[in-house]
C-alpha positions in Angstrom: 123.7 173.4 249.9 123.9 171.1 247.0 127.2 169.7 248.1 125.9 169.0 251.6 123.0 167.0 250.1 125.3 164.7 248.0 125.5 162.0 250.7 121.8 162.1 251.2 121.1 161.6 247.5 123.7 158.8 247.3 122.1 157.0 250.2 118.6 157.3 248.7 119.9 155.9 245.4 121.7 153.0 247.2 118.6 152.1 249.2 116.4 152.1 246.1 118.9 149.9 244.3 119.1 147.5 247.3 115.3 147.3 247.4 114.9 146.7 243.7 117.8 144.3 243.1 117.9 142.6 246.5 120.7 140.0 246.2 121.5 140.7 242.5 125.1 141.8 242.2 125.4 143.1 238.6 122.7 144.3 236.2 123.5 144.9 232.6 121.0 146.8 230.5 120.8 148.6 227.2 118.5 151.0 225.5 118.1 152.8 222.2 121.3 154.8 222.9 123.6 151.9 223.7 126.2 150.8 221.2 125.7 147.1 222.1 122.4 145.4 221.3 122.9 141.9 222.7 124.4 140.6 225.9 125.3 137.0 225.4 124.5 134.9 228.5 126.7 132.0 227.4 129.7 134.3 227.0 129.2 135.8 230.4 129.0 132.3 231.9 132.1 131.0 230.1 134.3 134.1 230.7 133.1 135.0 234.2 131.3 131.9 235.5 133.7 131.5 238.4 132.6 134.8 239.9 128.8 134.3 239.8 126.4 131.8 241.2 124.1 132.2 238.2 123.5 134.5 235.2 119.9 135.3 234.3 118.5 136.9 231.2 115.4 139.1 231.3 113.5 141.1 228.7 111.6 144.0 230.2 109.4 146.5 228.3 106.7 148.9 229.2 103.5 148.1 227.4 100.0 149.5 227.1 97.6 147.0 228.8 93.8 146.8 228.4 91.5 145.0 230.8 87.8 145.5 230.6 87.4 149.3 230.6 90.8 150.1 232.0 93.8 151.1 229.9 97.2 151.5 231.7 100.9 151.1 231.3 102.7 148.1 232.9 106.1 146.6 232.9 106.2 143.3 231.1 109.0 141.0 232.4 109.9 138.0 230.3 112.4 135.2 231.1 112.5 131.4 231.4 110.3 130.2 234.4 113.3 128.8 236.3 115.0 132.2 236.1 111.9 134.1 237.3 111.7 131.6 240.2 115.1 132.7 241.5 114.0 136.4 241.5 110.6 135.9 243.2 111.8 133.0 245.4 108.8 130.7 244.7 107.6 128.1 242.2 106.4 129.4 238.9 103.6 127.3 237.2 102.5 129.1 234.1 100.9 128.0 230.8 101.5 129.4 227.3 98.4 131.7 227.5 98.7 132.9 231.1 100.6 135.6 232.9 101.6 136.3 236.5 100.9 139.7 237.9 102.2 141.6 240.9 100.0 142.2 244.0 100.3 145.9 243.3 99.0 145.6 239.8 96.2 143.3 241.0 95.0 145.7 243.7 95.5 148.9 241.7 93.3 147.7 238.8 91.1 145.2 240.6 92.5 142.2 238.6 92.0 138.6 239.7 93.1 135.2 238.7 91.1 134.2 235.5 90.7 137.8 234.2 91.9 138.5 230.7 94.3 141.3 229.8 95.7 142.3 226.4 98.6 144.4 225.2 100.0 145.6 221.9 103.5 145.2 220.7 104.3 146.5 217.1 100.6 146.5 216.2 100.0 142.9 217.3 97.5 142.3 220.1 98.5 139.6 222.7 95.8 138.3 225.0 96.5 136.4 228.2 94.5 135.2 231.2 95.9 135.9 234.7 97.2 132.6 236.1 98.6 133.8 239.4 99.3 136.9 241.6 102.7 137.1 243.3 103.8 139.4 246.1 105.9 142.4 245.0 109.6 141.7 245.3 112.8 143.0 243.7 112.3 143.9 240.0 108.8 142.4 240.1 107.2 145.4 241.8 104.5 147.9 241.1 102.6 147.6 237.8 104.4 144.5 236.6 103.5 141.2 235.0 105.5 138.1 233.9 105.2 136.0 230.8 107.2 133.0 229.8 110.0 133.8 227.3 
């Protein structure tokens, strides 16, 4: 029975990847078990630039977020604004003390533009106001928010 389900599992994985990565061809990641710690964007552009339209660099991490009385985990996505614009396919106008949240995060925790949220990274508290709410798309889905790198 397990062998007959192989095609089904493969198709589910493929559709999930297509939904999450949309038109992104290659995704390189690393975690605490990877031998490499840095992926140099300049090297990728110089060595393989003829094969790609663009190379984007994102930093994603799950953080514990606090807003009023709610405490929850969310995925923080950080990049340069012009890189994030390519992923979400809209203009990104963000200040140094604001974030953009996904519609899913907004509706799940009743967050609106102007609300303040904070999160901890290595015992440091960062507070931001919500500057905009974007529709869920690609990697910016579910409980996700964006900050300027």
